[in-house]
C-alpha positions as CSV (number, residue, x, y, z in Angstrom):
1,M,121.3,-11.4,-25.7
2,I,121.8,-15.1,-26.2
3,A,118.9,-17.4,-26.0
4,A,117.8,-18.8,-22.5
5,R,118.3,-22.3,-23.6
6,V,122.0,-21.9,-24.9
7,D,124.3,-23.5,-22.4
8,P,126.3,-20.6,-20.4
9,H,129.3,-22.8,-20.3
10,S,129.6,-22.6,-24.3
11,V,129.6,-18.7,-24.2
12,P,132.9,-16.9,-24.3
13,D,133.8,-14.6,-21.3
14,E,132.9,-11.0,-22.8
15,P,129.7,-12.0,-24.4
16,L,128.7,-13.9,-21.1
17,L,129.3,-10.9,-19.3
18,T,127.3,-8.7,-21.5
19,D,124.6,-11.0,-21.4
20,I,124.4,-10.8,-17.7
21,E,124.6,-7.1,-17.7
22,A,121.6,-7.1,-20.1
23,I,119.5,-9.7,-17.9
24,L,120.1,-7.6,-14.9
25,D,119.0,-4.3,-16.6
26,A,115.9,-6.1,-18.0
27,R,115.1,-7.4,-14.6
28,R,115.4,-3.9,-13.1
29,R,113.2,-2.5,-15.8
30,L,110.7,-5.6,-15.3
31,D,110.7,-4.8,-11.6
32,A,109.8,-1.3,-12.2
33,H,106.8,-2.4,-14.5
34,L,105.7,-5.1,-11.9
35,V,105.5,-2.2,-9.2
36,S,103.5,0.1,-11.4
37,M,101.1,-2.8,-12.0
38,L,100.8,-3.8,-8.4
39,Q,100.0,-0.2,-7.7
40,V,97.2,-0.1,-10.0
41,A,96.0,-3.7,-8.9
42,N,96.2,-2.5,-5.3
43,T,94.2,0.4,-5.9
44,R,91.5,-1.5,-7.8
45,D,91.6,-4.1,-5.0
46,V,91.9,-6.7,-7.7
47,T,93.5,-9.5,-5.7
48,A,90.6,-9.1,-3.0
49,E,88.0,-9.2,-5.6
50,L,89.0,-12.0,-7.7
51,R,91.3,-14.2,-5.3
52,G,89.7,-13.4,-2.0
53,R,92.9,-11.8,-0.4
54,S,95.1,-8.9,-0.1
55,T,97.8,-8.0,-2.5
56,R,100.5,-8.9,-0.1
57,S,98.7,-12.2,0.8
58,W,98.3,-13.1,-2.7
59,L,102.0,-12.5,-3.5
60,I,102.9,-14.9,-0.5
61,E,100.4,-17.6,-0.9
62,E,99.7,-17.8,-4.5
63,Q,102.9,-16.4,-6.0
64,R,105.2,-18.1,-3.5
65,L,107.1,-14.9,-2.7
66,S,108.9,-14.4,0.6
67,T,107.1,-12.5,3.2
68,A,110.0,-9.6,3.1
69,D,109.7,-9.5,-0.7
70,A,105.9,-9.1,-0.8
71,A,106.0,-6.4,1.7
72,R,108.7,-4.7,0.0
73,L,106.8,-4.7,-3.4
74,V,103.5,-3.8,-1.8
75,K,105.2,-0.7,0.1
76,V,107.0,0.4,-2.8
77,A,103.8,0.4,-5.1
78,K,102.0,2.4,-2.3
79,W,104.6,5.2,-1.9
80,L,106.1,5.4,-5.5
81,P,103.2,7.5,-7.0
82,F,104.1,10.4,-4.6
83,R,107.7,10.5,-5.5
84,P,108.2,11.2,-9.2
85,Q,112.0,11.4,-9.0
86,V,112.2,7.9,-7.4
87,A,109.5,6.5,-10.1
88,D,111.7,7.9,-12.9
89,A,115.0,6.5,-11.6
90,L,113.3,3.0,-11.0
91,A,111.5,3.1,-14.6
92,T,114.7,3.8,-16.4
93,G,116.5,1.0,-14.6
94,D,118.9,3.4,-13.0
95,V,118.2,1.9,-9.5
96,S,116.5,-1.4,-8.4
97,V,113.6,-2.1,-6.2
98,D,116.2,-2.9,-3.3
99,H,117.5,0.6,-3.6
100,V,114.2,2.3,-3.9
101,A,112.5,0.6,-0.8
102,P,114.7,2.0,1.9
103,I,114.8,5.4,0.2
104,L,111.1,5.8,0.1
105,A,110.8,4.5,3.7
106,T,113.3,7.1,4.7
107,I,111.7,10.1,2.8
108,V,108.1,9.6,4.0
109,K,109.9,10.1,7.8
110,L,111.6,13.2,7.0
111,P,110.2,16.9,7.7
112,A,108.5,18.0,4.6
113,A,111.0,20.8,3.9
114,D,114.0,18.2,3.7
115,R,112.5,15.6,1.4
116,D,113.2,16.7,-2.1
117,V,116.6,17.6,-1.3
118,D,117.5,14.4,0.7
119,E,115.7,12.3,-2.0
120,K,118.0,13.5,-4.7
121,I,121.1,12.9,-2.7
122,L,120.0,9.4,-1.9
123,L,119.1,8.6,-5.6
124,T,122.4,10.0,-6.7
125,A,124.2,7.6,-4.3
126,A,122.1,4.8,-5.3
127,H,123.7,5.0,-8.9
128,D,127.0,3.9,-7.6
129,L,126.3,2.0,-4.2
130,D,124.6,-1.4,-3.5
131,P,121.4,-1.3,-1.6
132,D,123.1,-2.3,1.9
133,V,125.0,0.9,1.8
134,I,122.2,2.7,0.8
135,K,120.2,1.5,3.9
136,Q,122.9,2.8,6.0
137,L,123.1,6.2,4.4
138,C,119.1,6.2,4.9
139,R,119.6,5.6,8.7
140,R,122.2,8.2,9.0
141,T,119.8,10.7,7.1
142,L,117.1,10.1,9.7
143,E,119.6,10.5,12.4
144,A,120.7,13.8,11.2
145,S,117.3,15.2,10.7
146,C,116.8,15.2,14.3
147,A,120.4,15.5,15.4
148,T,119.5,17.3,18.7
149,E,117.0,15.0,19.6
150,T,117.6,11.9,21.9
151,A,115.8,8.6,21.6
152,D,113.7,9.4,24.6
153,E,112.8,12.7,23.6
154,R,111.8,11.3,20.1
155,R,109.5,8.6,21.9
156,E,108.1,11.4,23.9
157,R,107.5,13.6,21.1
158,I,105.7,11.0,18.9
159,Y,103.6,9.8,22.0
160,G,102.5,13.2,22.6
161,S,101.5,13.9,18.9
162,R,98.5,11.4,19.1
163,Y,95.2,12.7,18.7
164,L,91.7,11.7,17.6
165,K,89.3,14.3,16.5
166,L,85.4,14.0,15.6
167,S,83.5,16.6,14.0
168,E,80.0,16.7,12.4
169,T,79.6,18.0,8.9
170,F,76.8,19.9,7.5
171,D,75.0,16.9,6.3
172,G,75.0,15.0,9.4
173,M,78.1,12.9,8.6
174,V,80.8,12.5,11.3
175,R,84.5,13.1,10.2
176,L,87.4,11.5,11.8
177,D,91.0,12.8,11.9
178,A,93.5,10.9,13.8
179,M,97.1,10.5,14.3
180,L,98.5,7.2,16.0
181,T,101.7,6.1,17.5
182,P,103.2,3.1,15.5
183,E,102.1,0.8,18.3
184,Q,98.6,2.2,18.2
185,G,98.4,2.3,14.3
186,A,99.6,-1.3,14.1
187,A,96.8,-2.7,16.5
188,V,94.1,-0.6,14.7
189,Q,95.2,-1.9,11.4
190,A,95.5,-5.4,12.5
191,V,91.8,-5.4,13.6
192,I,90.5,-3.3,10.8
193,E,92.2,-5.0,7.8
194,P,90.6,-8.4,8.3
195,L,87.0,-6.9,8.7
196,A,87.7,-4.7,5.6
197,Q,87.9,-7.2,3.2
198,K,85.4,-8.0,0.1
199,L,82.5,-10.0,1.3
200,G,81.4,-11.5,-1.9
201,A,80.6,-10.7,-5.4
202,E,77.8,-8.5,-4.4
203,D,80.1,-6.2,-2.3
204,D,80.6,-3.1,-4.5
205,R,82.0,-1.0,-1.6
206,N,85.4,0.8,-2.4
207,P,88.3,0.0,0.2
208,T,87.6,3.3,2.2
209,Q,84.1,2.5,2.5
210,R,84.8,-1.0,3.7
211,R,87.4,0.4,6.3
212,A,84.6,2.8,7.6
213,D,82.2,-0.2,7.7
214,A,84.9,-2.1,9.6
215,L,85.3,0.6,12.2
216,H,81.4,0.7,12.7
217,A,81.5,-3.0,13.1
218,L,84.1,-2.6,16.0
219,A,81.9,0.2,17.5
220,E,78.9,-2.1,17.3
221,A,80.6,-4.9,18.9
222,A,82.0,-2.8,21.8
223,L,78.5,-1.5,22.7
224,G,77.5,-5.2,23.5
225,F,80.3,-5.3,26.2
226,D,79.5,-4.0,29.6
227,Q,82.3,-1.7,31.1
228,L,82.4,-3.3,34.4
229,L,81.7,-7.3,33.7
230,P,83.4,-9.3,31.1
231,E,80.2,-10.0,29.1
232,F,79.7,-10.8,25.4
233,N,76.4,-8.9,24.0
234,G,75.4,-8.4,27.7
235,E,75.9,-11.9,28.8
236,R,78.2,-13.3,31.4
237,P,81.1,-15.7,30.3
238,H,79.6,-19.2,29.6
239,V,80.5,-22.5,28.9
240,N,78.3,-24.7,26.4
241,A,78.1,-28.3,27.2
242,I,77.2,-30.2,24.2
243,M,75.9,-33.8,24.6
244,S,73.7,-36.3,22.8
245,Y,70.1,-36.8,23.8
246,D,70.6,-40.5,24.4
247,G,73.8,-39.9,26.3
248,L,72.1,-37.5,28.5
249,V,69.2,-40.1,29.2
250,D,71.6,-42.9,30.1
251,R,73.6,-40.4,32.3
252,L,70.6,-39.6,34.2
253,R,69.9,-43.2,34.9
254,E,73.3,-43.6,36.6
255,R,74.4,-42.7,40.1
256,A,75.6,-39.3,40.7
257,D,79.2,-40.4,41.5
258,A,79.3,-42.8,38.4
259,P,82.0,-41.9,35.8
260,P,81.0,-39.7,32.9
261,A,79.5,-41.3,29.8
262,Q,81.9,-41.6,27.0
263,D,79.5,-40.1,24.3
264,G,79.4,-36.8,26.3
265,A,81.7,-33.9,25.3
266,F,82.5,-30.5,26.6
267,T,83.7,-27.6,24.4
268,V,85.5,-24.7,25.3
269,N,86.3,-22.4,22.3
270,G,85.8,-25.1,19.9
271,T,88.2,-27.5,21.9
272,T,86.8,-30.7,23.3
273,V,88.0,-31.1,27.0
274,S,87.1,-33.4,29.8
275,P,83.9,-33.0,31.8
276,Q,86.3,-32.7,34.9
277,T,88.3,-29.7,33.0
278,A,85.1,-28.1,31.7
279,R,83.6,-28.2,35.6
280,M,87.0,-26.3,36.6
281,L,86.8,-23.8,33.9
282,A,83.1,-23.0,34.3
283,C,83.2,-22.6,38.4
284,D,82.5,-18.9,37.5
285,A,80.7,-19.1,34.3
286,E,77.2,-19.6,33.1
287,I,76.5,-23.3,31.9
288,I,74.3,-23.4,29.0
289,P,73.0,-27.2,28.3
290,V,72.7,-27.7,24.7
291,V,71.0,-31.1,24.1
292,M,70.9,-32.3,20.5
293,R,67.6,-33.8,19.5
294,G,66.2,-32.2,22.7
295,E,64.9,-28.7,23.4
296,S,66.4,-27.2,26.4
297,E,64.3,-23.8,26.1
298,V,61.6,-22.5,23.9
299,L,63.0,-21.6,20.5
300,D,60.0,-19.5,19.2
301,I,58.1,-16.6,20.9
302,G,56.0,-15.9,17.8
303,R,55.0,-12.4,17.6
304,A,55.3,-11.6,21.2
305,S,58.3,-9.5,20.8
306,R,60.9,-8.6,18.2
307,I,63.6,-8.7,20.7
308,W,65.6,-12.0,20.5
309,P,65.5,-13.9,23.7
310,K,68.7,-15.6,25.2
311,A,67.6,-19.2,24.0
312,I,67.1,-18.2,20.6
313,R,70.5,-16.2,20.4
314,K,72.3,-19.1,21.9
315,A,70.9,-21.5,19.5
316,L,71.7,-19.3,16.4
317,Q,75.2,-18.7,17.7
318,L,75.8,-22.4,17.8
319,E,74.5,-22.7,14.2
320,D,75.8,-19.9,12.2
321,H,79.3,-19.4,13.8
322,G,79.6,-15.9,11.9
323,C,77.7,-14.1,9.1
324,G,74.9,-16.4,7.7
325,W,75.4,-14.8,4.2
326,P,76.7,-17.6,1.8
327,G,80.4,-17.0,1.6
328,C,80.7,-14.3,4.0
329,K,83.7,-14.6,6.4
330,M,82.7,-11.9,8.9
331,P,83.2,-13.4,12.6
332,L,80.1,-13.8,14.8
333,W,80.9,-11.0,17.2
334,A,80.5,-8.4,14.5
335,C,77.2,-9.6,13.4
336,R,73.6,-9.1,14.5
337,I,70.5,-11.3,14.4
338,H,68.1,-10.3,11.5
339,H,64.4,-11.4,10.9
340,I,64.3,-13.3,7.7
341,L,60.6,-12.4,7.4
342,W,60.7,-8.9,8.4
343,W,59.1,-8.5,11.8
344,N,57.2,-5.1,11.1
345,R,56.8,-5.5,7.4
346,D,56.3,-9.2,6.7
347,Y,55.0,-10.1,10.2
348,G,57.8,-12.5,10.7
349,P,58.0,-14.4,14.1
350,T,60.8,-14.1,16.4
351,S,61.9,-17.7,16.2
352,K,65.0,-19.7,15.4
353,A,63.9,-20.7,12.0
354,N,63.2,-16.9,11.1
355,G,66.7,-15.8,12.3
356,V,70.1,-15.5,10.9
357,H,73.3,-13.7,11.9
358,L,74.3,-10.7,9.3
359,C,77.3,-8.6,9.2
360,P,76.6,-4.9,9.1
361,F,77.3,-4.8,5.3
362,H,74.8,-7.6,4.4
363,H,72.1,-6.3,6.8
364,W,72.3,-3.0,5.1
365,L,72.3,-4.8,1.6
366,I,69.0,-6.7,2.6
367,H,67.4,-3.5,3.8
368,N,68.5,-1.1,1.2
369,K,69.1,-3.0,-2.0
370,P,66.9,-5.6,-4.2
371,W,68.2,-8.6,-2.4
372,K,66.1,-11.3,-0.7
373,I,67.3,-14.0,1.8
374,W,65.4,-17.3,2.9
375,R,66.1,-20.6,4.3
376,N,65.6,-23.5,1.9
377,R,64.0,-27.0,2.8
378,V,67.1,-28.3,4.5
379,G,67.4,-25.1,6.6
380,R,70.3,-23.4,4.9
381,I,70.6,-19.7,3.8
382,E,70.2,-18.9,0.4
383,V,70.1,-15.3,-1.0
384,A,69.4,-13.9,-4.5
385,R,68.9,-10.7,-6.2
386,T,65.5,-9.9,-7.0
């Protein structure tokens, strides 16, 4: 092979084609090795632990692959270990990743009894045909596997095959076994995956454990919703009206029909809107006045109760925005308030200063592992392993 820096215009025709063929063969072998390495990296969750994102996202955002290329590589890496014939053909350079991707996607959808035979047929064809033709053959293979089934019948069969089973094991664990339609599976996956990311260096859970905890977080969040009312954690929909203390005092001194003060602002889902628009949106909601520099409600009930009252929960929601553990991205709805000084062990008060939102994993970590959590002198949360 000629050196990469040699001007191809100076290379005679025959060596030029020979070099192109050698480069394409090397490219196929490198792609095969890349897929093998991605499979290992995905299994170990390397990109999530070291780069804070999934393998697919890492390929797109940091390696600048297209969405289609990244998805194809990740899917091939996921399925390849289960199809040795395809893996061998790819490793030897006989076929490319573009050939293998549609073949694997087809094989997993075929009846188990047909997979080995159809796999061999498609791989043989891939030696002589381009990937676009292989895609057509794959579609025809799928159609032939259900030749007597109409599209409507297939949809009904798939929909009728859905199920969810829950059973208890001998040691009290609960086992889930489920089969979901493509639409249901996509919806569940879209919700589970963001909640199943690693939450920091201290997170030593494997991917299956993180997915189990993500499902638990969803169930915990659902328990906070009333079945009849659109409430969040047992509360009616509400609008937070954020205003400065000085602005509030000035406004109270004005006449009732005077225009609103310029230093007042209303927020709805984090978006600033005019007081008039906020008033319209809030006609059926509970209005929560949040006065900066002023206390609208008592935010400390001492040791009277370990249950967090509404005022403290509201104040902490405005402050935390999510899990308070440094670096954790778990959203607020998946978190619960934790007594920094434990209420039952350390006699900690039920107060805003002694509360912080924690996701299920970090809440478990504090109660079961040698970790401590506290607020520093400026009120920020800090953690350390003891």
